[in-house]
Each structure stands twice: as C-alpha cells, then as structure tokens.
SEDRENBA-875164 format. One line per field, with one value per atom (N, C-alpha, C): residue in one letter; atom name; x, z, y. Coordinates in nm, 2 decimals. Last residue first. Example, Ala and Ser with C-alpha at 12.3 -4.5 7.8 and 13.67 -1.06 7.14 Angstrom:
<atoms>
dopa = c(S,S,S,A,A,A)
markol = c(N,CA,C,N,CA,C)
X = c(1.28,1.37,1.29,1.32,1.23,1.32)
Z = c(0.71,0.71,0.79,0.78,0.78,0.78)
Y = c(-0.22,-0.11,0.00,-0.57,-0.45,-0.33)
</atoms>
This chain:
<atoms>
dopa = c(X,X,X,X,X,X,X,X,X,X,X,X,X,X,X,X,X,X,X,X,X,X,X,X,X,X,X,X,X,X,X,X,X,X,X,X,X,X,X,X,X,X,X,X,X,X,X,X,X,X,X,X,X,X,X,X,X,X,X,X,X,X,X,X,X,X,X,X,X,X,X,X,X,X,X,X,X,X,X,X,X,X,X,X,X,X,X,X,X,X,X,X,X,X,X,X,X,X,X,X,X,X,X,X,X,X,X,X,X,X,X,X,X,X,X,X,X,X,X,X,X,X,X,X,X,X,X,X,X,X,X,X,X,X,X,X,X,X,X,X,X,X,X,X,X,X,X,X,X,X,X,X,X,X,X,X,X,X,X,X,X,X,X,X,X,X,X,X,X,X,X,X,X,X,X,X,X,X,X,X,X,X,X,X,X,X,X,X,X,X,X,X,X,X,X,X,X,X,X,X,X,X,X,X,X,X,X,X,X,X,X,X,X,X,X,X,X,X,X,X,X,X,X,X,X,X,X,X,X,X,X,X,X,X,X,X,X,X,X,X,X,X,X,X,X,X,X,X,X,X,X,X,X,X,X,X,X,X,X,X,X,X,X,X,X,X,X,X,X,X,X,X,X,X,X,X,X,X,X,X,X,X,X,X,X,X,X,X,X,X,X,X,X,X,X,X,X,X,X,X,X,X,X,X,X,X,X,X,X,X,X,X,X,X,X,X,X,X,X,X,X,X,X,X,X,X,X,X,X,X,X,X,X,X,X,X,X,X,X,X,X,X,X,X,X,X,X,X,X,X,X,X,X,X,X,X,X,X,X,X,X,X,X,X,X,X,X,X,X,X,X,X,X,X,X,X,X,X,X,X,X,X,X,X,X,X,X,X,X,X,X,X,X,X,X,X,X,X,X,X,X,X,X,X,X,X,X,X,X,X,X,X,X,X,X,X,X,X,X,X,X,X,X,X,X,X,X,X,X)
markol = c(N,CA,C,N,CA,C,N,CA,C,N,CA,C,N,CA,C,N,CA,C,N,CA,C,N,CA,C,N,CA,C,N,CA,C,N,CA,C,N,CA,C,N,CA,C,N,CA,C,N,CA,C,N,CA,C,N,CA,C,N,CA,C,N,CA,C,N,CA,C,N,CA,C,N,CA,C,N,CA,C,N,CA,C,N,CA,C,N,CA,C,N,CA,C,N,CA,C,N,CA,C,N,CA,C,N,CA,C,N,CA,C,N,CA,C,N,CA,C,N,CA,C,N,CA,C,N,CA,C,N,CA,C,N,CA,C,N,CA,C,N,CA,C,N,CA,C,N,CA,C,N,CA,C,N,CA,C,N,CA,C,N,CA,C,N,CA,C,N,CA,C,N,CA,C,N,CA,C,N,CA,C,N,CA,C,N,CA,C,N,CA,C,N,CA,C,N,CA,C,N,CA,C,N,CA,C,N,CA,C,N,CA,C,N,CA,C,N,CA,C,N,CA,C,N,CA,C,N,CA,C,N,CA,C,N,CA,C,N,CA,C,N,CA,C,N,CA,C,N,CA,C,N,CA,C,N,CA,C,N,CA,C,N,CA,C,N,CA,C,N,CA,C,N,CA,C,N,CA,C,N,CA,C,N,CA,C,N,CA,C,N,CA,C,N,CA,C,N,CA,C,N,CA,C,N,CA,C,N,CA,C,N,CA,C,N,CA,C,N,CA,C,N,CA,C,N,CA,C,N,CA,C,N,CA,C,N,CA,C,N,CA,C,N,CA,C,N,CA,C,N,CA,C,N,CA,C,N,CA,C,N,CA,C,N,CA,C,N,CA,C,N,CA,C,N,CA,C,N,CA,C,N,CA,C,N,CA,C,N,CA,C,N,CA,C,N,CA,C,N,CA,C,N,CA,C,N,CA,C,N,CA,C,N,CA,C,N,CA,C,N,CA,C,N,CA,C,N,CA,C,N,CA,C,N,CA,C,N,CA,C,N,CA,C,N,CA,C,N,CA,C,N,CA,C,N,CA,C,N,CA,C,N,CA,C,N,CA,C,N,CA,C,N,CA,C,N,CA,C,N,CA,C,N,CA,C,N,CA,C,N,CA,C,N,CA,C,N,CA,C)
X = c(1.46,1.60,1.61,1.27,1.27,1.41,1.35,1.34,1.34,1.16,1.28,1.25,0.95,0.96,1.09,0.91,1.01,1.03,0.71,0.84,0.95,0.47,0.51,0.66,0.46,0.44,0.49,0.49,0.58,0.58,0.27,0.40,0.50,0.07,0.07,0.21,0.12,0.13,0.14,0.07,0.21,0.22,-0.21,-0.12,0.02,-0.28,-0.31,-0.23,-0.19,-0.13,-0.15,-0.38,-0.24,-0.16,-0.61,-0.60,-0.45,-0.55,-0.56,-0.55,-0.56,-0.44,-0.44,-0.75,-0.75,-0.62,-0.74,-0.77,-0.77,-0.47,-0.59,-0.61,-0.33,-0.32,-0.46,-0.36,-0.40,-0.39,-0.09,-0.19,-0.23,0.05,0.01,-0.11,0.35,0.21,0.18,0.56,0.52,0.38,0.63,0.59,0.53,0.71,0.76,0.72,0.60,0.73,0.79,0.34,0.42,0.57,0.25,0.26,0.35,0.24,0.33,0.36,0.05,0.18,0.28,-0.18,-0.13,0.01,-0.20,-0.18,-0.12,-0.24,-0.13,-0.10,-0.48,-0.36,-0.24,-0.66,-0.63,-0.50,-0.60,-0.62,-0.58,-0.57,-0.64,-0.67,-0.31,-0.38,-0.44,-0.17,-0.31,-0.39,0.03,0.00,-0.15,0.27,0.17,0.14,0.41,0.36,0.25,0.71,0.56,0.52,0.96,0.91,0.76,1.20,1.06,1.03,1.50,1.44,1.29,1.59,1.54,1.47,1.70,1.59,1.52,1.93,1.81,1.69,2.12,2.15,2.03,2.03,2.00,2.03,1.88,1.99,1.97,1.64,1.77,1.89,1.45,1.46,1.59,1.51,1.53,1.54,1.42,1.56,1.59,1.15,1.22,1.37,1.09,1.07,1.14,1.15,1.23,1.21,0.95,1.10,1.18,0.73,0.75,0.89,0.77,0.77,0.79,0.97,0.85,0.87,1.19,1.19,1.07,1.11,1.24,1.24,0.83,0.91,1.04,0.58,0.69,0.76,0.36,0.36,0.46,0.39,0.41,0.43,0.59,0.48,0.50,0.72,0.72,0.58,0.93,0.79,0.79,1.12,1.11,0.97,1.31,1.18,1.18,1.55,1.49,1.36,1.81,1.69,1.64,2.16,2.06,1.93,2.23,2.24,2.13,2.38,2.27,2.27,2.59,2.49,2.37,2.73,2.71,2.60,2.75,2.65,2.64,2.79,2.84,2.73,2.66,2.77,2.81,2.47,2.43,2.54,2.47,2.52,2.50,2.68,2.67,2.53,2.54,2.61,2.59,2.41,2.52,2.60,2.19,2.32,2.44,1.99,2.02,2.15,2.01,2.03,2.07,1.95,2.08,2.11,1.69,1.79,1.93,1.57,1.57,1.67,1.62,1.68,1.68,1.44,1.59,1.66,1.19,1.25,1.39,1.20,1.15,1.23,1.27,1.17,1.13,1.29,1.35,1.24,1.31,1.22,1.30,1.36,1.43,1.34,1.30,1.24,1.31,1.40,1.44,1.37,1.16,1.25,1.28,0.97,1.10,1.20,0.64,0.75,0.88,0.41,0.51,0.62,0.22,0.22,0.32,0.29,0.16,0.16,0.52,0.53,0.41,0.41,0.52,0.53,0.24,0.18,0.29,0.43,0.34,0.28,0.55,0.63,0.54,0.32,0.38,0.47,0.27,0.17,0.23,0.51,0.48,0.38,0.45,0.57,0.56,0.22,0.22,0.34,0.34,0.23,0.22,0.53,0.57,0.46,0.54,0.45,0.49,0.72,0.75,0.66,0.87,0.74,0.77,1.00,1.01,0.88,1.15,1.03,1.06,1.30,1.33,1.19,1.37,1.27,1.30,1.61,1.57,1.46,1.62,1.59,1.55,1.64,1.75,1.73,1.42,1.42,1.53,1.26,1.39,1.40,1.04,1.06,1.20)
Z = c(-0.79,-0.82,-0.83,-0.52,-0.65,-0.66,-0.36,-0.35,-0.49,-0.42,-0.43,-0.42,-0.16,-0.29,-0.30,0.10,0.03,-0.11,0.23,0.29,0.21,0.07,0.16,0.20,-0.09,-0.15,-0.06,0.11,-0.01,-0.07,0.26,0.32,0.21,0.08,0.13,0.19,0.05,-0.07,-0.02,0.31,0.26,0.14,0.32,0.41,0.36,0.13,0.11,0.20,0.27,0.15,0.11,0.48,0.51,0.38,0.33,0.40,0.44,0.24,0.14,0.21,0.48,0.41,0.31,0.76,0.62,0.55,0.99,1.00,0.86,1.05,1.00,1.01,1.33,1.24,1.19,1.30,1.37,1.28,1.25,1.19,1.29,1.23,1.33,1.26,1.13,1.10,1.21,1.28,1.16,1.12,1.62,1.51,1.40,1.83,1.69,1.59,2.07,2.06,1.92,2.02,2.10,2.10,1.89,1.82,1.89,2.11,2.00,1.92,2.27,2.32,2.21,2.10,2.15,2.19,2.09,1.96,2.00,2.36,2.28,2.16,2.40,2.47,2.41,2.23,2.20,2.28,2.12,2.24,2.21,1.94,1.89,2.00,1.90,1.99,1.92,1.73,1.75,1.84,1.51,1.64,1.64,1.37,1.32,1.44,1.34,1.43,1.35,1.19,1.18,1.27,1.16,1.23,1.22,0.94,0.97,1.04,1.03,1.01,1.04,1.11,0.98,0.95,1.36,1.35,1.22,1.41,1.36,1.35,1.53,1.40,1.34,1.79,1.68,1.54,2.01,1.92,1.79,2.14,2.22,2.13,1.97,2.00,2.07,1.98,1.86,1.88,2.24,2.21,2.08,2.21,2.31,2.27,2.03,1.99,2.08,2.20,2.08,2.03,2.40,2.43,2.31,2.24,2.30,2.34,2.18,2.07,2.13,2.44,2.36,2.26,2.51,2.49,2.40,2.63,2.65,2.63,2.40,2.52,2.52,2.29,2.26,2.39,2.16,2.27,2.24,1.91,2.04,2.15,1.62,1.70,1.84,1.37,1.51,1.56,1.10,1.14,1.28,0.95,1.07,1.10,0.66,0.73,0.84,0.57,0.52,0.60,0.78,0.71,0.67,0.72,0.79,0.71,0.63,0.61,0.70,0.69,0.77,0.75,0.52,0.54,0.60,0.54,0.41,0.41,0.81,0.74,0.59,1.06,0.92,0.84,1.31,1.29,1.15,1.42,1.31,1.28,1.65,1.52,1.40,1.74,1.69,1.73,1.67,1.76,1.70,1.53,1.46,1.56,1.61,1.67,1.60,1.47,1.44,1.49,1.61,1.46,1.42,1.87,1.84,1.69,1.83,1.87,1.84,1.76,1.66,1.70,1.99,1.87,1.76,2.16,2.18,2.06,2.04,2.04,2.07,1.86,1.97,1.96,1.64,1.73,1.84,1.31,1.43,1.54,0.96,1.08,1.20,0.68,0.79,0.91,0.34,0.47,0.57,0.07,0.16,0.29,-0.18,-0.06,0.02,-0.36,-0.39,-0.27,-0.31,-0.26,-0.28,-0.38,-0.49,-0.44,-0.21,-0.25,-0.36,-0.17,-0.24,-0.29,-0.01,-0.14,-0.23,0.21,0.13,-0.01,0.30,0.25,0.17,0.39,0.28,0.22,0.60,0.48,0.36,0.76,0.71,0.59,0.82,0.74,0.69,0.97,0.85,0.76,1.19,1.11,0.97,1.29,1.24,1.15,1.38,1.28,1.21,1.57,1.45,1.34,1.74,1.71,1.57,1.75,1.83,1.80,1.53,1.55,1.63,1.37,1.50,1.53,1.05,1.13,1.26,0.82,0.94,1.02,0.49,0.58,0.70,0.27,0.36,0.46,-0.06,0.07,0.16,-0.32,-0.23,-0.09,-0.45,-0.41,-0.32,-0.44,-0.40,-0.35,-0.70,-0.57,-0.55)
Y = c(1.02,1.07,1.22,0.91,0.97,1.03,0.59,0.74,0.80,0.29,0.37,0.52,0.16,0.22,0.30,0.10,0.02,0.07,0.25,0.24,0.17,0.27,0.38,0.37,0.04,0.17,0.28,-0.16,-0.15,-0.01,-0.12,-0.10,-0.08,-0.19,-0.05,-0.02,-0.46,-0.37,-0.22,-0.54,-0.54,-0.46,-0.51,-0.43,-0.43,-0.70,-0.56,-0.47,-0.93,-0.90,-0.75,-0.93,-0.91,-0.87,-0.98,-0.85,-0.82,-1.24,-1.13,-0.99,-1.38,-1.37,-1.25,-1.27,-1.31,-1.29,-1.14,-1.28,-1.35,-0.91,-0.95,-1.10,-0.74,-0.86,-0.90,-0.40,-0.51,-0.63,-0.17,-0.26,-0.37,0.14,0.04,-0.04,0.32,0.26,0.16,0.42,0.49,0.45,0.48,0.39,0.46,0.65,0.68,0.57,0.64,0.59,0.60,0.71,0.80,0.77,0.48,0.60,0.70,0.31,0.28,0.40,0.43,0.41,0.39,0.41,0.54,0.53,0.13,0.21,0.34,0.07,0.01,0.09,0.20,0.24,0.19,0.07,0.21,0.25,-0.26,-0.17,-0.03,-0.45,-0.34,-0.24,-0.68,-0.59,-0.47,-0.83,-0.88,-0.78,-0.62,-0.69,-0.74,-0.47,-0.57,-0.65,-0.15,-0.26,-0.34,-0.04,-0.06,-0.17,0.19,0.08,0.08,0.31,0.30,0.17,0.46,0.33,0.33,0.70,0.70,0.56,0.65,0.74,0.73,0.50,0.43,0.52,0.66,0.60,0.52,0.72,0.81,0.75,0.53,0.51,0.60,0.56,0.59,0.58,0.47,0.62,0.66,0.20,0.27,0.42,0.14,0.12,0.20,0.18,0.27,0.26,-0.03,0.11,0.21,-0.24,-0.22,-0.08,-0.21,-0.20,-0.18,-0.26,-0.13,-0.10,-0.53,-0.43,-0.29,-0.68,-0.66,-0.55,-0.92,-0.78,-0.75,-1.18,-1.12,-0.97,-1.23,-1.26,-1.18,-0.99,-1.09,-1.12,-0.80,-0.89,-1.01,-0.67,-0.60,-0.69,-0.72,-0.76,-0.69,-0.50,-0.55,-0.60,-0.46,-0.49,-0.56,-0.22,-0.31,-0.33,-0.16,-0.16,-0.26,-0.20,-0.07,-0.05,-0.34,-0.34,-0.20,-0.41,-0.33,-0.33,-0.75,-0.61,-0.54,-1.01,-0.95,-0.80,-1.05,-1.16,-1.11,-0.82,-0.88,-0.98,-0.78,-0.70,-0.75,-1.00,-0.98,-0.91,-1.02,-0.93,-0.90,-1.18,-1.09,-0.99,-1.35,-1.40,-1.31,-1.08,-1.22,-1.28,-0.76,-0.85,-0.99,-0.55,-0.63,-0.71,-0.41,-0.38,-0.45,-0.55,-0.41,-0.36,-0.80,-0.79,-0.64,-0.72,-0.78,-0.77,-0.63,-0.54,-0.59,-0.88,-0.77,-0.66,-1.03,-1.07,-0.96,-0.89,-0.89,-0.93,-0.94,-0.81,-0.80,-1.26,-1.17,-1.03,-1.41,-1.46,-1.37,-1.27,-1.31,-1.33,-1.29,-1.30,-1.35,-1.12,-1.19,-1.18,-1.11,-1.10,-1.18,-0.93,-1.04,-1.01,-0.83,-0.80,-0.92,-0.87,-0.93,-0.91,-0.94,-0.86,-0.93,-1.06,-1.05,-0.95,-1.14,-1.00,-0.97,-1.40,-1.38,-1.23,-1.36,-1.43,-1.40,-1.23,-1.17,-1.23,-1.43,-1.31,-1.23,-1.62,-1.66,-1.53,-1.48,-1.52,-1.55,-1.45,-1.33,-1.37,-1.72,-1.65,-1.52,-1.77,-1.84,-1.77,-1.60,-1.58,-1.65,-1.72,-1.58,-1.55,-1.96,-1.96,-1.82,-1.88,-1.94,-1.94,-1.58,-1.69,-1.75,-1.36,-1.48,-1.60,-1.15,-1.22,-1.35,-0.89,-0.96,-1.01,-0.86,-0.87,-0.94,-0.66,-0.73,-0.74,-0.65,-0.62,-0.71,-0.49,-0.60,-0.56,-0.40,-0.36,-0.48,-0.48,-0.51,-0.48,-0.38,-0.52,-0.56,-0.11,-0.14,-0.29,-0.05,-0.10,-0.14)
</atoms>
C-alpha cells in the first residue's frame, strides 16, 4: 500500500466525518485522511487556493471520496468540475452517500465516478468498503 497517498473526503455531516475517520483507523489504513466540509472546499483543496496553497502541507490526493448531498457545491458539482479540469482525469473519485436512488447512481457514473457506495449502518461494513478502496485505488502500481 502506498501509505504516502493522501485521501481527500468531502463530507458535510460531522458525525459521518467522525465515523469515516474511525473506520480508517479500524481498517488500518496508514494513508493521511483529509476531510473537508463541502464540495467547494474539495475544489479549493484540489485547486490549491488558500488555505490549501502549500502542496507540502496539502498534497494532491490519490483518492477522492465524495458525499453527494452537501451545501455550497454538491458531489455532482465536484464531479462536473473534475471532468472540466483535465489535470484531474486520473484522480479516482468515489461516492459514499446516503442516497441509494438509481438516478443519483446513474448520474454519478455518467460523471465519471469510479465506485458508488451507499453509506452503511455498521462500522464493520464501512471498514470492508475501505479495504476494497485500498486494494483498488491506493495499492502501489506494479513496477
């Protein structure tokens, strides 16, 4: 696993953000998890605008985890922004949302999301999702 890889998560619900941090710890992911409170903050982070301008402190992530329903800029808006910025086409974006609506899933996939997960009600299920994300998106590339 590439432990240096940063994971950026956009999650506006403080309880869900805390549970995500807890699941990262329980899953044994050594990756640094940065959580921002909405989609606009995620775009600001990716763009490197203040307060995220110092890439030594705020390196570009290897994985983006998005909630869909957020204030200011929702997950769909972030996915649209990613598609409009070719420098981020290699950044895998994964949705972790409370929405199981087929239209939301279809829309997210059409915007290039790599995986879509409905937020589980059990911490162990979230840990299992994170293990899968580590295997798919955070494992080092074969030499």
